[in-house]
C-alpha positions as CSV (number, residue, x, y, z in Angstrom):
1,M,91.4,114.3,108.0
2,N,87.8,113.7,108.4
3,T,86.3,115.2,111.7
4,N,82.7,114.8,111.2
5,L,81.0,114.0,114.5
6,S,79.0,110.9,114.8
7,M,77.0,109.8,117.9
8,A,75.9,106.2,119.1
9,A,74.0,105.0,122.2
10,N,75.7,102.4,124.1
11,N,74.2,99.3,125.9
12,S,73.6,101.6,129.0
13,G,71.8,104.2,126.9
14,I,74.5,106.8,127.2
15,V,75.1,108.7,124.1
16,E,78.6,108.6,123.0
17,F,80.2,111.1,120.4
18,Y,83.2,110.1,118.0
19,T,85.0,111.3,115.2
20,D,84.9,109.3,111.9
21,Q,88.7,108.9,112.3
22,S,88.1,106.6,115.5
23,R,87.0,104.1,113.3
24,L,90.0,104.0,110.9
25,P,92.5,101.2,111.2
26,R,95.6,101.7,113.3
27,R,98.9,102.1,111.6
28,P,100.8,99.2,111.1
29,V,104.1,98.7,113.0
30,H,107.3,97.0,112.9
31,L,108.1,97.2,109.2
32,K,111.1,94.9,108.4
33,I,112.7,93.5,105.3
34,R,114.7,90.2,104.8
35,K,116.5,88.9,102.0
36,M,115.5,85.5,100.7
37,S,117.1,84.0,97.6
38,G,117.7,87.4,95.9
39,D,114.3,88.7,96.6
40,Y,113.3,90.9,99.4
41,V,110.2,90.2,101.8
42,V,108.8,93.2,103.3
43,S,106.7,92.4,106.4
44,W,104.9,94.4,109.3
45,I,102.6,93.9,112.2
46,R,99.0,95.0,112.2
47,R,97.4,96.5,115.0
48,T,93.7,96.7,116.2
49,R,91.4,99.3,117.4
50,L,89.1,96.8,119.2
51,G,89.8,94.1,121.7
52,G,93.7,94.5,121.5
53,D,94.2,93.6,125.3
54,N,94.2,89.9,125.4
55,W,97.9,89.0,126.0
56,N,97.1,85.2,125.8
57,S,96.6,85.4,122.0
58,P,99.7,85.4,119.5
59,D,98.0,88.3,117.4
60,V,95.5,90.7,118.0
61,P,91.9,90.2,116.6
62,L,91.1,91.7,113.3
63,A,88.7,94.6,113.7
64,E,87.9,94.8,110.2
65,G,85.8,92.8,107.8
66,Q,88.7,91.5,106.1
67,E,92.6,92.0,106.3
68,Q,93.6,94.4,103.7
69,Y,96.5,96.7,103.2
70,S,97.8,99.4,100.9
71,F,101.3,99.0,99.9
72,S,103.7,101.2,98.0
73,L,107.2,101.4,97.0
74,F,108.8,104.6,96.1
75,A,111.9,105.4,93.8
76,A,113.3,108.9,94.1
77,G,110.1,110.0,96.0
78,V,107.7,108.7,93.3
79,A,105.4,105.6,93.9
80,V,106.6,103.0,91.4
81,L,104.6,100.1,92.8
82,S,101.3,100.4,94.6
83,E,99.0,97.5,95.4
84,T,96.0,96.1,97.7
85,L,97.4,93.3,99.7
86,N,95.4,90.6,101.7
87,E,98.4,89.8,104.0
88,P,100.9,91.7,106.0
89,E,103.9,91.0,103.7
90,R,104.9,91.7,100.1
91,T,108.0,90.0,98.3
92,I,109.9,92.4,96.0
93,T,111.6,90.3,93.4
94,A,115.1,90.8,92.1
95,A,113.6,91.6,88.8
96,E,111.3,94.2,90.3
97,I,114.4,95.8,91.8
98,V,116.1,96.0,88.5
99,E,112.9,97.5,87.0
100,Y,112.2,100.1,89.6
101,F,115.8,101.1,90.0
102,P,117.3,101.0,86.6
103,E,120.3,103.4,87.3
104,G,121.6,100.7,89.6
105,T,121.2,98.9,92.9
106,T,119.7,100.8,95.8
107,S,120.6,100.3,99.5
108,V,117.3,101.3,100.9
109,L,113.7,100.6,99.9
110,D,111.3,103.4,100.6
111,I,107.9,101.7,101.7
112,A,104.5,102.8,102.8
113,V,101.8,100.6,104.1
114,A,98.3,101.3,105.7
115,Q,95.6,99.0,106.7
116,I,92.4,99.3,104.9
117,S,88.7,99.2,106.3
118,A,85.8,98.7,104.0
119,E,83.8,100.6,106.5
120,A,85.9,103.7,107.3
121,G,88.8,103.8,104.5
122,S,92.5,103.7,104.8
123,G,94.2,104.2,108.2
124,S,97.3,106.1,108.8
125,I,100.2,105.3,106.8
126,N,103.7,104.1,108.0
127,R,106.3,104.9,105.5
128,Q,109.9,104.1,106.3
129,L,113.3,103.6,104.6
130,L,114.2,99.9,104.9
131,A,118.1,99.1,104.5
132,I,118.6,96.2,102.2
């Protein structure tokens, strides 16, 4: 964890102190999986660190320069698939399941997702076991 302190003056001239961690994207939430034609679609909801209190909008504003996520799939605790994605979902094909789990069909997928900021880096990871 980076705990370097930074400071900035706000519009009223008051100097505010913050840690670099305050600029990291928030941890994605509501990881879920659904089966679609033999494949598995993993999806999640992004969170925002700025302007997320508008309840009239169907989605929170994107506080980063672009929407980007790190996505990993684990088998026996080892990452077998790691990618950077530009949308909040990833389809894991039936062929990938066979490739990553050669010993047989698995009943759960071990998934990790974090939102990425070009400015501050990767935010907190949400890692969950999702039943399939």
